[in-house]
ROTOR-198920 format. One line per 8 residues: their letters; for each residue x, y, z negated of C-alpha. Coordinates in steps of 0.2 Angstrom, whole numbers. Each point is the difference from the previous one (the first is absolute). Last residue first. Example, Ala and Ser with C-alpha at 12.3 -4.5 7.8 and 13.67 -1.06 7.14 Angstrom:
BEGIN
SA> 68,-5,-36  -6,-17,-3
//
This chain:
BEGIN
NRQVLLSE> 105,47,-41  0,0,-17  -19,1,-2  -6,-9,15  10,-16,-6  -4,3,-18  -18,-2,5  1,-13,12
VAIARADP> 9,-11,-14  -13,2,-11  -14,-4,10  8,-15,5  3,-4,-18  -17,2,-6  -5,-10,14  12,-16,-5
RLGVDALA> -8,5,-20  -17,-6,6  -4,-9,-14  -12,10,-9  12,9,-13  12,2,15  -12,11,9  -6,9,-15
TLSEALAQ> 17,4,-3  4,8,17  -15,9,-2  3,9,-15  18,2,5  -7,9,17  -13,9,-8  11,8,-12
PHDDGPAG> 14,3,12  -13,11,12  1,-8,17  8,11,13  15,-15,4  -12,-9,11  -12,11,9  -16,6,-9
SGLLQLVL> -18,-7,-5  3,-17,-2  8,-3,-16  -14,4,-14  -13,-7,12  12,-14,6  4,-4,-19  -19,1,-4
LAAEGRQG> -4,-14,15  14,-9,-7  -6,-1,-18  -17,-5,6  8,-13,9  10,-8,-13  -13,2,-15  13,-7,-14
AAAANQLA> -10,9,-14  16,11,-4  3,3,19  -18,7,1  -1,10,-17  16,8,4  -6,4,18  -18,5,-6
FLASPSPP> 10,12,-14  13,8,15  -15,5,9  -8,10,-14  16,8,-5  0,5,17  17,-1,9  13,14,2
AAGGIKSL> -1,10,15  9,-5,15  14,4,9  4,17,8  15,4,-11  6,-17,-6  -9,-8,-13  1,5,-20
LPTAQQVG> 8,-8,-12  -3,7,-19  -16,-15,-1  8,-16,8  14,-2,-16  -9,-14,-8  -8,-12,12  -2,-17,-5
RGELADIV> 16,-14,-1  -8,-12,11  15,-3,12  -8,10,15  -5,14,-11  16,2,-9  12,-1,17  -14,13,8
LEILAKEA> 3,12,-15  20,-1,-1  0,2,17  -11,16,-1  10,6,-14  16,-2,10  -5,9,15  -7,15,-11
DLQGSAGI> 17,-1,-9  10,-1,15  -8,13,11  16,14,-3  7,-10,14  13,-16,0  18,6,-1  9,-17,-1
DAREAAWS> 2,-2,-19  -17,7,-1  -8,-16,7  13,-11,-9  -7,8,-15  -18,-2,4  4,-20,5  8,-2,-18
NLNLLGDT> -17,7,-6  -10,-10,9  8,-17,0  14,-6,9  10,-14,5  -14,-10,6  -12,-13,-11  -17,8,7
EIGAVRAT> 6,0,16  -12,-8,13  -16,5,-9  -3,14,14  -1,14,-13  19,-5,-6  3,-1,19  -9,18,5
PWVEVYAA> 12,8,-17  15,-9,6  3,7,20  9,14,-2  11,-6,-16  6,-14,10  2,9,16  13,12,-12
HAGEDEEV> 9,-14,-5  2,-10,17  6,14,7  13,2,-15  6,-18,3  7,-10,-14  -10,1,-16  -16,-1,12
ANRLLTMW> 3,-14,9  -7,-15,-7  -15,11,-3  -2,5,16  1,-19,6  -14,-4,-11  -11,15,5  3,-5,18
AAAQEFRG> -6,-18,-4  -14,6,-11  -7,10,16  0,-18,9  -9,-9,-12  -14,17,-3  -4,-1,19  -18,9,-5
TLLLSKVV> 2,13,15  2,15,-13  13,-12,-8  10,-2,15  -1,17,7  6,8,-16  16,-14,1  5,5,15
LPARSLLA> 0,18,-3  9,-3,-16  14,-12,6  6,13,14  16,5,-10  0,-20,-4  3,-3,19  20,-6,0
PDPHVDLV> -5,-13,-16  -13,-8,12  -19,-7,-4  -6,-7,19  -10,14,10  -13,-10,10  -12,6,-16  4,18,5
LDGSVLLA> -7,0,15  -16,-9,-5  -3,13,-14  4,15,10  -17,2,4  -6,3,-18  15,10,-6  -7,12,15
ALTLDEAA> -17,-2,-5  3,4,-18  9,14,5  -10,10,11  -1,15,-9  6,10,15  16,4,-7  1,-19,-6
CEEVFAQL> -3,-6,18  18,10,6  7,-6,-16  -5,-20,4  6,1,17  17,7,-6  2,-15,-12  -5,-11,13
LELKKDAS> 11,6,15  14,-3,-15  -6,-19,-3  1,-5,17  17,8,3  7,-10,-15  -10,-16,4  8,0,18
TARWAGKY> -7,-2,16  -12,13,-2  -18,-1,12  -12,1,-15  9,14,-8  2,10,17  -21,-3,2  -1,8,-18
LLARAEAG> 9,14,4  -8,2,15  -18,-1,-5  6,13,-14  5,11,12  -16,-1,10  -12,-1,-17  5,19,-1
ELAQAESA> 15,10,9  11,-5,11  19,8,3  8,-8,-16  -7,-17,5  15,0,13  12,0,-12  -6,-15,-10
PHDLQQAE> -6,-11,15  14,1,11  -1,-14,13  -18,1,-3  0,18,5  11,0,15  -10,-17,8  -15,13,-2
FRYREYAE> -17,-4,-13  -14,-9,4  -13,-3,-17  -4,-19,2  13,-4,-16  -8,13,-10  -17,-5,2  5,-18,-3
ALARPQLL> 8,6,-17  -16,9,-4  -11,-16,3  12,-9,-9  -3,9,-16  -18,-5,-1  -13,12,2  -12,9,-12
GFQVARET> 13,0,-13  2,18,-4  15,3,8  -2,-13,13  -17,11,7  12,14,-1  14,-5,11  -13,-8,12
LPLREEAP> -9,16,2  19,9,3  2,-11,12  -17,-1,11  3,19,3  18,-3,9  -8,-16,7  -12,10,11
LTLQRALV> -19,-5,-6  -9,-14,12  10,-13,-9  -12,5,-16  8,-11,-12  6,14,-11  -19,7,1  -5,-16,-9
GLFAYPAQ> 13,-2,-14  -1,19,-4  -20,-3,-1  0,-4,-19  10,17,-4  -17,11,5  -2,7,16  0,18,3
EILGSPPP> 15,3,9  -2,-14,12  -19,2,5  7,20,3  14,-8,11  -13,-9,11  5,-19,-1  7,-6,18
EDLADLYA> -13,-5,12  3,-18,8  -20,0,2  -2,-17,-10  12,6,-14  -8,17,-1  -17,-11,1  5,-11,-15
LVLASAKR> 8,15,-9  -17,9,-1  -9,-15,-3  12,-5,-17  -1,20,-5  9,15,2  -7,16,-1  4,14,14
PEVDERYG> -4,-8,13  8,8,17  -12,-4,16  5,5,16  -6,-8,17  -21,-2,-2  -12,-13,7  12,-13,7
LAAEALQL> -8,-16,-12  16,3,-10  -1,18,-4  -19,-3,-4  4,-11,-14  14,12,-6  -14,14,-2  -10,-13,-9
VQPDGEGA> 12,-4,-11  4,17,-4  -18,5,-2  -2,-14,-13  -17,-6,2  -17,4,1  -9,15,10  -16,-14,5
ERLLSLGL> 2,6,17  20,0,0  0,-18,-9  -13,-6,14  11,5,15  15,-8,-10  -9,-17,0  -7,2,19
NAADERGE> 16,5,6  10,-12,-10  -13,-14,7  4,5,18  17,0,-4  2,-18,-4  19,-3,6  6,-8,-18
SIQCYILA> 9,17,-7  -16,10,5  -11,-13,-7  11,-2,-16  0,21,-2  -17,-1,1  -2,-12,-14  10,9,-12
EQWFADNA> -10,17,2  -15,-11,-3  4,-10,-14  8,20,-9  -17,8,4  -8,-11,-15  -19,-3,2  4,-17,11
FDDIGAAA> 9,-8,-14  -6,-16,0  -3,-1,19  17,8,4  9,-12,-12  2,-13,14  7,10,13  11,11,-10
LRCAEARE> 8,-19,-9  5,-5,19  5,16,4  13,2,-16  5,-18,5  5,4,17  10,15,-4  10,-7,-14
RTLLASEV> 12,17,3  4,0,-20  -13,16,0  -13,-7,10  -2,-16,-11  3,10,-16  -14,13,5  -11,-15,6
QLRALLPD> 4,-10,-19  -4,18,-7  -17,1,8  -6,-20,-7  7,6,-16  -11,16,-4  -15,-5,8  0,-17,-9
ERAERPLR> -9,-14,12  17,-6,6  5,-4,-16  -14,-12,-1  10,-12,11  12,-3,-12  18,10,-3  16,-5,5
RLLELLEE> 0,10,18  -2,15,-13  16,-3,-9  9,-4,17  -7,18,6  7,8,-16  16,-8,2  2,8,18
HAGLAHLR> -8,19,-5  10,3,-16  -2,17,5  -2,7,-18  -19,5,4  -4,-16,6  7,-8,-16  -9,11,-10
AARARLLE> -17,-5,10  2,-18,-1  7,2,-18  -18,9,-4  -8,-13,9  5,-13,-10  -3,7,-15  -16,6,6
GAPESGAG> -7,-18,4  -16,-1,-14  -5,20,-2  9,10,-12  -11,7,-14  6,-10,-13  5,-18,0  12,3,-14
RSPPTATS> 14,-13,-3  3,-15,8  14,5,13  1,-6,17  11,-16,1  15,6,11  8,-4,18  11,16,2
LLLRRALN> -4,11,14  -2,15,-8  14,-1,-13  11,-4,14  -3,13,10  3,11,-16  15,-4,-5  5,0,20
RLSPSELN> -4,17,-2  9,5,-16  15,-8,6  0,9,16  -2,18,-9  -8,13,10  -20,-4,-5  -14,8,11
DPVVRILH> -12,-12,-5  -3,6,-18  -8,-15,-11  -14,10,-3  -13,-14,8  10,-15,-12  -3,9,-17  -18,1,3
ILTDRDSG> -2,-18,5  10,-5,-17  -10,12,-10  -17,-10,7  8,-16,-5  6,4,-15  19,-10,-2  4,-15,-12
HWLDLGLG> 6,-11,14  0,10,17  18,-7,5  -2,-18,-7  0,-9,17  16,8,1  10,15,8  2,-7,17
GEGSELIG> 18,1,9  -2,-17,7  2,-11,-15  -14,9,-9  -11,0,15  -4,12,14  -15,-2,11  -12,7,-11
SSEPLSGE> -17,-5,-5  -6,2,-18  -15,12,4  -10,-14,10  -13,7,10  -16,-8,2  -1,1,-20  -18,9,2
LEDVVIGG> -6,1,16  -5,19,2  -21,2,-1  -7,6,16  -5,16,11  -5,0,18  5,14,9  -3,-8,15
RLARTGSE> 17,-11,-2  5,-2,-16  1,12,-14  9,-4,-17  -5,-2,-20  9,1,-15  -10,13,-7  14,13,-1
RQNPELAD> 4,-4,19  -17,2,6  -5,16,-8  16,8,6  -3,-6,19  8,-14,6  10,-1,16  10,17,-7
PVSPDIRG> 0,12,15  17,3,13  8,17,-4  16,-11,-1  -5,-5,-16  -2,-18,-8  -8,-1,-16  11,-8,-12
RPEEERLL> -10,-5,-16  -2,20,-4  4,16,10  13,12,-7  13,-11,7  -5,0,19  5,-15,9  3,-3,21
PARFDDMR> 18,8,-2  5,-14,13  16,-10,2  7,-10,12  15,-10,-8  4,-13,12  -4,0,19  0,-17,7
QQPAPMRS> 3,1,20  -8,-6,15  -18,-3,-8  -8,-15,7  -11,4,14  -20,3,-6  -12,-7,12  -6,5,18
GSDQPFLQ> -2,-16,4  13,1,16  13,10,-9  2,16,-4  14,12,-2  -2,13,-13  -4,20,-1  -9,0,19
RPQGVAHG> -3,17,1  -18,3,5  -3,10,18  -11,17,-5  -19,1,-6  -4,18,0  1,7,-18  -14,10,-10
PVQAMASG> -8,-15,-6  8,-17,2  -8,-11,13  -11,-14,-5  1,-13,16  -15,-2,8  -10,-13,-4  1,-18,9
SALLGGVV> -8,-8,-13  14,-10,-5  10,18,-4  -15,1,-13  0,-15,-7  19,0,-4  -2,16,-8  -14,-5,-12
ALTALLRG> 11,-6,-12  7,19,-1  -13,4,-12  -4,20,1  5,11,-14  -12,15,-7  3,5,-18  -14,3,-10
GPVRLAAV> 8,0,-16  -1,-20,-2  -3,-6,19  -14,-1,11  3,-9,16  1,0,18  -5,-14,14  7,5,17
QAM> -16,-6,12  5,-10,15  -8,8,17
//
């Protein structure tokens, strides 16, 4: 009878190599059974072809996110209850473990830290992104970029920063091993939920990258989360020998064996993991469910394998998993078709609000929501009898179906107001972008112009927004509605840079606001707008100290953080300055930032050549604070 070859790996853990599975099965040995469970009828998760190969994925699922990275641990250490691929002493000495527990020196220079998928003309931040910065400092700043960014513009900046092709810094060899800048970038992209882009980045790396424990695992995770199942399983099969001392690879191989109809091999692998006491318990339970050994499994923690199993089993994510999922998983859960539409829709709204899904995903979700004919014929009145996402969906769908521009804008205005009551202003304006783009500037619609201009500015359609502002300016003297609309939208247009030579300045705007009955917050609003304009236009931060953030907002920034940001900007260190901005502004919701932190961040971004990003952040902040 064939013998199971076992190895002792560092730390005393016992694992069996799955490379012997084929030999055991070929020798006619009895199929291993999961201890404690009777063998049942396996579930066929996927249709099989004659060669038992993985079929091509039927649907691409964008924006899967897995919370695999713990902030408090260095160098992108992976967790969800999965052991490290490297022991601590191996990591510090620049070594790694291959099959059988053998420790070898890491290949120096095998990981190109300059690799990226965004060039300067494609949204990248330039080859000189890291110029002048200390390498160890950059790696630290990348590791602490918040993954719970609630701002679409900040998330977009972080994504582009980490995906840019850029020359590695020449300063500071320091203590970080070769390739660690690339590893840190990949780990943070994973935590931010940019799995599709991360997968593309990892595909472009040289073959040696597949021997790196962190990058190899991230590629499998990203492939699973983007429904590239065939690729994930090919990588899992290729990596099982190199990383046999990491239970994740055996768990991934078991999932692939089940999906390919090789239940005997999966049973043996599962039995060996159980015997060794290794692996993520919830993943092993899901494997048992897929093999027919148990009925009910309710995982509490999301991961790539957990989501892959739930998707394959056609099971909705449990409510406990949804409640505990971090922001980066909102897009994943919003795409789970096993969830009822009324549960998916609020998740989709939040995902768009935070920049995790494109606005089109929300538009499609609203458009697919089913209503009675009576409701669709009278959306404004019928929505009053509904609550939450259902009411918002009816208003948006009514606007989408409207045949007149005036009716479309009327319903969109009601929709935005409903969203604002649930802190979904940015999602509402973003998803309205395509609808208002179809409405051409018309003097009869000027009272609705603020909605149109705000939506166009937030979605980057500055030329179209400028056309509406021109129409408003020309009608101000004759049309009272146009006058009020111009006063309302002027600050946002001014900060966006399309109304620098308009009819108003800050003082005259404040006087006009007072004349039309503005609230008692006018002085604070004026001070904030002045602060933002000065920061964007290089006049320094003069009035930040007296300003306070709104109740519940962020505390004043630390002097050391401001000093570091100012120094990075003065030295033209674009990447370092952007990373410090993400740290300063990324811990709260848009509009909650302390005014001094906001102003200093806008100034720094403008100084290092990222003025469009600064304007996007400023527009976002004003739109949230003024709605």
